[in-house]
VMD Tcl script that builds the backbone (N, CA, C; Angstrom):
set m [mol new atoms 336]
animate dup $m
set s [atomselect $m all]
$s set {name element resname resid chain x y z} {
  {N N UNK 1 A 0.856 -1.167 0.000}
  {CA C UNK 1 A 0.000 0.000 0.000}
  {C C UNK 1 A 0.903 1.231 0.000}
  {N N UNK 2 A 0.699 2.162 -0.915}
  {CA C UNK 2 A 1.547 3.360 -0.977}
  {C C UNK 2 A 1.452 4.200 0.291}
  {N N UNK 3 A 2.512 4.980 0.525}
  {CA C UNK 3 A 2.575 5.831 1.717}
  {C C UNK 3 A 1.372 6.761 1.829}
  {N N UNK 4 A 0.958 7.343 0.713}
  {CA C UNK 4 A -0.087 8.356 0.801}
  {C C UNK 4 A -1.440 7.767 1.206}
  {N N UNK 5 A -1.609 6.439 1.099}
  {CA C UNK 5 A -2.884 5.835 1.480}
  {C C UNK 5 A -2.986 5.579 2.982}
  {N N UNK 6 A -1.855 5.636 3.694}
  {CA C UNK 6 A -1.880 5.392 5.133}
  {C C UNK 6 A -1.181 6.505 5.893}
  {N N UNK 7 A -1.084 7.665 5.296}
  {CA C UNK 7 A -0.315 8.756 5.896}
  {C C UNK 7 A -0.816 9.136 7.282}
  {N N UNK 8 A -2.095 8.938 7.555}
  {CA C UNK 8 A -2.622 9.326 8.853}
  {C C UNK 8 A -2.504 8.208 9.885}
  {N N UNK 9 A -1.879 7.064 9.535}
  {CA C UNK 9 A -1.814 5.919 10.435}
  {C C UNK 9 A -0.495 5.805 11.187}
  {N N UNK 10 A 0.371 6.749 11.094}
  {CA C UNK 10 A 1.647 6.636 11.799}
  {C C UNK 10 A 2.608 7.702 11.328}
  {N N UNK 11 A 3.885 7.387 11.391}
  {CA C UNK 11 A 4.912 8.328 10.974}
  {C C UNK 11 A 4.855 8.522 9.466}
  {N N UNK 12 A 5.209 9.711 8.990}
  {CA C UNK 12 A 5.260 9.933 7.544}
  {C C UNK 12 A 6.248 8.958 6.905}
  {N N UNK 13 A 5.888 8.451 5.745}
  {CA C UNK 13 A 6.779 7.537 5.041}
  {C C UNK 13 A 6.691 6.102 5.520}
  {N N UNK 14 A 5.753 5.780 6.386}
  {CA C UNK 14 A 5.604 4.394 6.842}
  {C C UNK 14 A 4.275 3.849 6.350}
  {N N UNK 15 A 4.148 2.542 6.390}
  {CA C UNK 15 A 2.891 1.913 6.038}
  {C C UNK 15 A 2.709 0.675 6.894}
  {N N UNK 16 A 1.527 0.139 6.887}
  {CA C UNK 16 A 1.219 -1.078 7.634}
  {C C UNK 16 A 0.778 -2.148 6.641}
  {N N UNK 17 A 1.180 -3.387 6.905}
  {CA C UNK 17 A 0.780 -4.499 6.052}
  {C C UNK 17 A 0.500 -5.703 6.939}
  {N N UNK 18 A -0.481 -6.479 6.566}
  {CA C UNK 18 A -0.790 -7.703 7.308}
  {C C UNK 18 A 0.176 -8.802 6.897}
  {N N UNK 19 A 0.498 -9.676 7.835}
  {CA C UNK 19 A 1.342 -10.822 7.538}
  {C C UNK 19 A 0.478 -11.959 7.038}
  {N N UNK 20 A 0.955 -12.695 6.034}
  {CA C UNK 20 A 0.182 -13.849 5.592}
  {C C UNK 20 A 0.156 -14.907 6.696}
  {N N UNK 21 A -0.878 -15.735 6.728}
  {CA C UNK 21 A -0.935 -16.762 7.765}
  {C C UNK 21 A 0.177 -17.790 7.575}
  {N N UNK 22 A 0.528 -18.447 8.640}
  {CA C UNK 22 A 1.522 -19.513 8.558}
  {C C UNK 22 A 2.835 -19.135 9.205}
  {N N UNK 23 A 3.744 -20.081 9.267}
  {CA C UNK 23 A 5.014 -19.866 9.966}
  {C C UNK 23 A 6.034 -19.057 9.175}
  {N N UNK 24 A 5.791 -18.806 7.884}
  {CA C UNK 24 A 6.793 -18.124 7.066}
  {C C UNK 24 A 7.090 -16.716 7.575}
  {N N UNK 25 A 6.073 -15.987 7.995}
  {CA C UNK 25 A 6.262 -14.629 8.477}
  {C C UNK 25 A 5.677 -14.515 9.874}
  {N N UNK 26 A 6.531 -14.200 10.823}
  {CA C UNK 26 A 6.069 -14.022 12.189}
  {C C UNK 26 A 6.502 -12.639 12.660}
  {N N UNK 27 A 5.556 -11.732 12.899}
  {CA C UNK 27 A 5.932 -10.396 13.358}
  {C C UNK 27 A 6.841 -10.469 14.583}
  {N N UNK 28 A 7.859 -9.643 14.573}
  {CA C UNK 28 A 8.788 -9.604 15.699}
  {C C UNK 28 A 9.854 -10.675 15.653}
  {N N UNK 29 A 9.928 -11.426 14.568}
  {CA C UNK 29 A 10.903 -12.512 14.451}
  {C C UNK 29 A 11.888 -12.204 13.329}
  {N N UNK 30 A 12.641 -11.138 13.470}
  {CA C UNK 30 A 13.670 -10.764 12.508}
  {C C UNK 30 A 13.123 -10.555 11.101}
  {N N UNK 31 A 11.978 -9.932 11.000}
  {CA C UNK 31 A 11.406 -9.631 9.695}
  {C C UNK 31 A 11.752 -8.187 9.361}
  {N N UNK 32 A 12.336 -7.969 8.171}
  {CA C UNK 32 A 12.717 -6.627 7.747}
  {C C UNK 32 A 12.132 -6.350 6.368}
  {N N UNK 33 A 11.754 -5.127 6.149}
  {CA C UNK 33 A 11.281 -4.694 4.854}
  {C C UNK 33 A 12.078 -3.468 4.446}
  {N N UNK 34 A 12.524 -3.440 3.213}
  {CA C UNK 34 A 13.231 -2.298 2.682}
  {C C UNK 34 A 12.533 -1.847 1.419}
  {N N UNK 35 A 12.507 -0.572 1.191}
  {CA C UNK 35 A 11.929 -0.022 -0.027}
  {C C UNK 35 A 12.897 0.999 -0.593}
  {N N UNK 36 A 12.990 1.030 -1.901}
  {CA C UNK 36 A 13.845 2.003 -2.559}
  {C C UNK 36 A 13.140 2.490 -3.802}
  {N N UNK 37 A 13.294 3.771 -4.063}
  {CA C UNK 37 A 12.694 4.330 -5.266}
  {C C UNK 37 A 13.688 4.224 -6.406}
  {N N UNK 38 A 13.226 3.758 -7.531}
  {CA C UNK 38 A 14.047 3.621 -8.724}
  {C C UNK 38 A 14.197 4.984 -9.381}
  {N N UNK 39 A 15.405 5.321 -9.756}
  {CA C UNK 39 A 15.641 6.568 -10.473}
  {C C UNK 39 A 15.222 6.356 -11.916}
  {N N UNK 40 A 14.209 7.059 -12.348}
  {CA C UNK 40 A 13.680 6.862 -13.692}
  {C C UNK 40 A 14.633 7.365 -14.771}
  {N N UNK 41 A 15.636 8.142 -14.399}
  {CA C UNK 41 A 16.569 8.695 -15.382}
  {C C UNK 41 A 17.634 7.689 -15.803}
  {N N UNK 42 A 17.696 6.530 -15.174}
  {CA C UNK 42 A 18.687 5.539 -15.586}
  {C C UNK 42 A 19.624 5.158 -14.470}
  {N N UNK 43 A 20.878 4.879 -14.831}
  {CA C UNK 43 A 21.875 4.363 -13.906}
  {C C UNK 43 A 22.142 5.265 -12.719}
  {N N UNK 44 A 22.506 4.614 -11.617}
  {CA C UNK 44 A 22.839 5.353 -10.395}
  {C C UNK 44 A 24.328 5.214 -10.130}
  {N N UNK 45 A 24.899 6.192 -9.463}
  {CA C UNK 45 A 26.311 6.120 -9.105}
  {C C UNK 45 A 26.524 5.205 -7.901}
  {N N UNK 46 A 25.542 5.143 -6.995}
  {CA C UNK 46 A 25.667 4.342 -5.783}
  {C C UNK 46 A 24.446 3.448 -5.627}
  {N N UNK 47 A 24.632 2.318 -4.954}
  {CA C UNK 47 A 23.537 1.417 -4.626}
  {C C UNK 47 A 23.698 0.971 -3.186}
  {N N UNK 48 A 22.596 0.571 -2.577}
  {CA C UNK 48 A 22.620 0.035 -1.224}
  {C C UNK 48 A 22.651 -1.483 -1.309}
  {N N UNK 49 A 23.428 -2.094 -0.430}
  {CA C UNK 49 A 23.525 -3.542 -0.367}
  {C C UNK 49 A 23.260 -3.962 1.072}
  {N N UNK 50 A 22.422 -4.959 1.242}
  {CA C UNK 50 A 22.202 -5.528 2.574}
  {C C UNK 50 A 22.726 -6.955 2.540}
  {N N UNK 51 A 23.599 -7.287 3.445}
  {CA C UNK 51 A 24.137 -8.643 3.533}
  {C C UNK 51 A 23.508 -9.346 4.719}
  {N N UNK 52 A 23.021 -10.559 4.493}
  {CA C UNK 52 A 22.419 -11.334 5.575}
  {C C UNK 52 A 23.183 -12.634 5.728}
  {N N UNK 53 A 23.116 -13.184 6.923}
  {CA C UNK 53 A 23.695 -14.493 7.216}
  {C C UNK 53 A 25.215 -14.537 6.996}
  {N N UNK 54 A 25.883 -13.426 7.270}
  {CA C UNK 54 A 27.345 -13.390 7.221}
  {C C UNK 54 A 27.838 -14.056 8.498}
  {N N UNK 55 A 28.771 -15.008 8.404}
  {CA C UNK 55 A 29.299 -15.611 9.628}
  {C C UNK 55 A 29.802 -14.528 10.582}
  {N N UNK 56 A 29.494 -14.673 11.856}
  {CA C UNK 56 A 29.805 -13.643 12.850}
  {C C UNK 56 A 31.281 -13.262 12.851}
  {N N UNK 57 A 32.167 -14.240 12.765}
  {CA C UNK 57 A 33.603 -13.948 12.785}
  {C C UNK 57 A 34.009 -13.120 11.564}
  {N N UNK 58 A 33.432 -13.418 10.400}
  {CA C UNK 58 A 33.750 -12.676 9.181}
  {C C UNK 58 A 33.218 -11.247 9.291}
  {N N UNK 59 A 32.000 -11.086 9.776}
  {CA C UNK 59 A 31.425 -9.751 9.940}
  {C C UNK 59 A 32.279 -8.915 10.897}
  {N N UNK 60 A 32.719 -9.532 11.980}
  {CA C UNK 60 A 33.556 -8.832 12.963}
  {C C UNK 60 A 34.878 -8.402 12.331}
  {N N UNK 61 A 35.508 -9.305 11.582}
  {CA C UNK 61 A 36.778 -8.972 10.932}
  {C C UNK 61 A 36.587 -7.889 9.875}
  {N N UNK 62 A 35.488 -7.962 9.125}
  {CA C UNK 62 A 35.208 -6.967 8.090}
  {C C UNK 62 A 35.051 -5.578 8.710}
  {N N UNK 63 A 34.204 -5.495 9.731}
  {CA C UNK 63 A 33.985 -4.196 10.390}
  {C C UNK 63 A 35.278 -3.677 11.012}
  {N N UNK 64 A 36.018 -4.567 11.667}
  {CA C UNK 64 A 37.274 -4.157 12.303}
  {C C UNK 64 A 38.311 -3.690 11.300}
  {N N UNK 65 A 38.443 -4.420 10.191}
  {CA C UNK 65 A 39.431 -4.051 9.175}
  {C C UNK 65 A 39.067 -2.728 8.519}
  {N N UNK 66 A 37.789 -2.514 8.266}
  {CA C UNK 66 A 37.358 -1.237 7.676}
  {C C UNK 66 A 37.625 -0.096 8.654}
  {N N UNK 67 A 37.201 -0.274 9.892}
  {CA C UNK 67 A 37.375 0.764 10.907}
  {C C UNK 67 A 38.827 1.087 11.187}
  {N N UNK 68 A 39.680 0.059 11.230}
  {CA C UNK 68 A 41.098 0.278 11.510}
  {C C UNK 68 A 41.761 1.121 10.424}
  {N N UNK 69 A 41.224 1.066 9.217}
  {CA C UNK 69 A 41.764 1.848 8.103}
  {C C UNK 69 A 41.068 3.199 7.946}
  {N N UNK 70 A 40.065 3.438 8.776}
  {CA C UNK 70 A 39.303 4.670 8.655}
  {C C UNK 70 A 38.385 4.671 7.444}
  {N N UNK 71 A 38.024 3.452 6.972}
  {CA C UNK 71 A 37.141 3.314 5.820}
  {C C UNK 71 A 35.712 3.100 6.284}
  {N N UNK 72 A 34.782 3.526 5.456}
  {CA C UNK 72 A 33.404 3.080 5.641}
  {C C UNK 72 A 33.339 1.647 5.126}
  {N N UNK 73 A 32.252 0.957 5.416}
  {CA C UNK 73 A 32.099 -0.396 4.887}
  {C C UNK 73 A 32.099 -0.380 3.364}
  {N N UNK 74 A 31.488 0.642 2.773}
  {CA C UNK 74 A 31.444 0.748 1.307}
  {C C UNK 74 A 32.847 0.957 0.730}
  {N N UNK 75 A 33.651 1.784 1.381}
  {CA C UNK 75 A 35.012 2.016 0.895}
  {C C UNK 75 A 35.847 0.741 0.996}
  {N N UNK 76 A 35.687 0.003 2.090}
  {CA C UNK 76 A 36.457 -1.225 2.266}
  {C C UNK 76 A 36.022 -2.284 1.251}
  {N N UNK 77 A 34.729 -2.425 1.024}
  {CA C UNK 77 A 34.240 -3.376 0.033}
  {C C UNK 77 A 34.748 -3.002 -1.357}
  {N N UNK 78 A 34.762 -1.715 -1.676}
  {CA C UNK 78 A 35.283 -1.254 -2.956}
  {C C UNK 78 A 36.753 -1.623 -3.103}
  {N N UNK 79 A 37.535 -1.442 -2.047}
  {CA C UNK 79 A 38.957 -1.799 -2.086}
  {C C UNK 79 A 39.138 -3.303 -2.272}
  {N N UNK 80 A 38.320 -4.105 -1.610}
  {CA C UNK 80 A 38.428 -5.559 -1.756}
  {C C UNK 80 A 38.085 -6.013 -3.169}
  {N N UNK 81 A 37.067 -5.418 -3.762}
  {CA C UNK 81 A 36.702 -5.758 -5.137}
  {C C UNK 81 A 37.823 -5.359 -6.087}
  {N N UNK 82 A 38.428 -4.195 -5.866}
  {CA C UNK 82 A 39.542 -3.744 -6.696}
  {C C UNK 82 A 40.743 -4.672 -6.544}
  {N N UNK 83 A 41.017 -5.093 -5.313}
  {CA C UNK 83 A 42.096 -6.048 -5.063}
  {C C UNK 83 A 41.834 -7.357 -5.799}
  {N N UNK 84 A 40.605 -7.863 -5.728}
  {CA C UNK 84 A 40.270 -9.100 -6.428}
  {C C UNK 84 A 40.480 -8.946 -7.935}
  {N N UNK 85 A 40.047 -7.820 -8.494}
  {CA C UNK 85 A 40.230 -7.591 -9.929}
  {C C UNK 85 A 41.719 -7.591 -10.302}
  {N N UNK 86 A 42.550 -6.969 -9.475}
  {CA C UNK 86 A 43.985 -6.927 -9.742}
  {C C UNK 86 A 44.599 -8.326 -9.656}
  {N N UNK 87 A 44.207 -9.091 -8.657}
  {CA C UNK 87 A 44.718 -10.462 -8.522}
  {C C UNK 87 A 44.223 -11.341 -9.661}
  {N N UNK 88 A 42.984 -11.161 -10.064}
  {CA C UNK 88 A 42.427 -11.938 -11.169}
  {C C UNK 88 A 43.198 -11.640 -12.450}
  {N N UNK 89 A 43.542 -10.351 -12.660}
  {CA C UNK 89 A 44.321 -9.965 -13.845}
  {C C UNK 89 A 45.686 -10.636 -13.819}
  {N N UNK 90 A 46.348 -10.618 -12.662}
  {CA C UNK 90 A 47.654 -11.281 -12.546}
  {C C UNK 90 A 47.540 -12.764 -12.854}
  {N N UNK 91 A 46.506 -13.407 -12.327}
  {CA C UNK 91 A 46.318 -14.840 -12.574}
  {C C UNK 91 A 46.074 -15.099 -14.059}
  {N N UNK 92 A 45.251 -14.280 -14.677}
  {CA C UNK 92 A 44.944 -14.460 -16.100}
  {C C UNK 92 A 46.161 -14.195 -16.987}
  {N N UNK 93 A 47.111 -13.412 -16.484}
  {CA C UNK 93 A 48.339 -13.115 -17.239}
  {C C UNK 93 A 49.440 -14.132 -16.967}
  {N N UNK 94 A 49.143 -15.187 -16.186}
  {CA C UNK 94 A 50.110 -16.263 -16.014}
  {C C UNK 94 A 50.698 -16.439 -14.630}
  {N N UNK 95 A 50.298 -15.670 -13.642}
  {CA C UNK 95 A 50.806 -15.848 -12.276}
  {C C UNK 95 A 50.142 -17.094 -11.684}
  {N N UNK 96 A 50.878 -18.206 -11.707}
  {CA C UNK 96 A 50.312 -19.491 -11.288}
  {C C UNK 96 A 49.939 -19.503 -9.805}
  {N N UNK 97 A 50.727 -18.848 -8.976}
  {CA C UNK 97 A 50.434 -18.806 -7.537}
  {C C UNK 97 A 49.130 -18.050 -7.266}
  {N N UNK 98 A 48.958 -16.904 -7.933}
  {CA C UNK 98 A 47.721 -16.134 -7.774}
  {C C UNK 98 A 46.537 -16.937 -8.307}
  {N N UNK 99 A 46.722 -17.617 -9.434}
  {CA C UNK 99 A 45.644 -18.424 -10.016}
  {C C UNK 99 A 45.237 -19.550 -9.078}
  {N N UNK 100 A 46.226 -20.220 -8.491}
  {CA C UNK 100 A 45.923 -21.328 -7.575}
  {C C UNK 100 A 45.176 -20.837 -6.343}
  {N N UNK 101 A 45.600 -19.719 -5.785}
  {CA C UNK 101 A 44.933 -19.178 -4.600}
  {C C UNK 101 A 43.503 -18.762 -4.928}
  {N N UNK 102 A 43.302 -18.073 -6.048}
  {CA C UNK 102 A 41.959 -17.669 -6.431}
  {C C UNK 102 A 41.073 -18.875 -6.705}
  {N N UNK 103 A 41.620 -19.899 -7.331}
  {CA C UNK 103 A 40.830 -21.112 -7.567}
  {C C UNK 103 A 40.468 -21.796 -6.257}
  {N N UNK 104 A 41.413 -21.816 -5.312}
  {CA C UNK 104 A 41.131 -22.404 -3.994}
  {C C UNK 104 A 39.983 -21.676 -3.296}
  {N N UNK 105 A 39.905 -20.359 -3.496}
  {CA C UNK 105 A 38.848 -19.550 -2.889}
  {C C UNK 105 A 37.581 -19.511 -3.752}
  {N N UNK 106 A 37.592 -20.270 -4.835}
  {CA C UNK 106 A 36.480 -20.312 -5.786}
  {C C UNK 106 A 36.216 -18.938 -6.390}
  {N N UNK 107 A 37.302 -18.226 -6.657}
  {CA C UNK 107 A 37.218 -16.902 -7.257}
  {C C UNK 107 A 37.843 -16.915 -8.652}
  {N N UNK 108 A 37.636 -18.022 -9.348}
  {CA C UNK 108 A 38.157 -18.145 -10.711}
  {C C UNK 108 A 37.468 -17.161 -11.643}
  {N N UNK 109 A 38.001 -17.055 -12.844}
  {CA C UNK 109 A 37.465 -16.143 -13.848}
  {C C UNK 109 A 36.043 -16.556 -14.230}
  {N N UNK 110 A 35.151 -15.595 -14.243}
  {CA C UNK 110 A 33.773 -15.815 -14.671}
  {C C UNK 110 A 33.397 -14.683 -15.623}
  {N N UNK 111 A 32.381 -14.922 -16.407}
  {CA C UNK 111 A 31.853 -13.877 -17.290}
  {C C UNK 111 A 30.494 -13.457 -16.787}
  {N N UNK 112 A 30.286 -12.162 -16.656}
  {CA C UNK 112 A 28.982 -11.660 -16.212}
  {C C UNK 112 A 28.461 -10.647 -17.187}
}
mol reanalyze $m
mol bondsrecalc $m
mol representation Tube
mol addrep $m
């Protein structure tokens, strides 16, 4: 239901929805809803990403490594993707050690 149809039912920009019956959706049990407006003009420079079910130790290391460098999570993720691209290039150019490590991590060359 659009915001303007329930504007008088709570905070501006919020809405209410009923949960379907059954165990799939239980209010108060880690249920989250996100909404984003699509830019009708085309591509965006930035996007939001939500990661779920990240192993606790990995999440802790990620946050700590980003913070220790004074990076936001987005800046750290960008650096990691850039690092992967550089390592992938080295592997594709014949660096057998880099290729073996990337293959071990299941980060082999893919086409998207």
